[in-house]
C-alpha positions, 0 to 999 in steps of 0.5 A: 634076689627077690625071685630066688627067695620067693621061689624058695618060699620066702616072702620078700619086702624090698627097699631101695636103700637103707633109709627106705628100709628103716621106714619100712621096718617101722611099720612091720617086723621081718625075720631077717634082713639081706642088705647091700653094703653099697646103696644110695642115700644110706649105705649098709654101714649106716643102716646096720648101725641105725638098725642096732640102735633100735632095741626092737631089732637087736636080734633081727638077723642081718646078712650083708652082701657086697660086690667088693670084699675087704677084711676091714669092711667085714670086721667093721660090719660085724662090729656094727652088728651084722650077723654075716657077710658075703660076696654077691657072687655066691651061688644060689644054694649057698646064699639060701643056706647062709640065710637059713643059718642066721635064722636058725641062730636067732630062733628062741628055742635054739639050745645054745642061743644064750651063748650067742647073746651079747653081754649087757 
């Protein structure tokens, strides 16, 4: 995935697991997060929950990837704050399009962005 995104002009920051990702995020900002569901140390569910508990990352787009897809997992991840969810077997162009879509939705000048905000 790193090669796919770098080839398309993205700067990629890698983390070995959810805990490592949170440590990296404490020292820098990112435009979007692409996260596996099944990871050692801290899985994707725990990562998204911890991420969304930090006000600095409430609007950071998160696209979850999984090898094993189930409607229950999808609902759970979206409920925790993931922005999108897809299987790992996606074609390169579709994955890039999904990332572009979550980035576009979170742009501050998005004319319908206010409709996508969580009510407080």
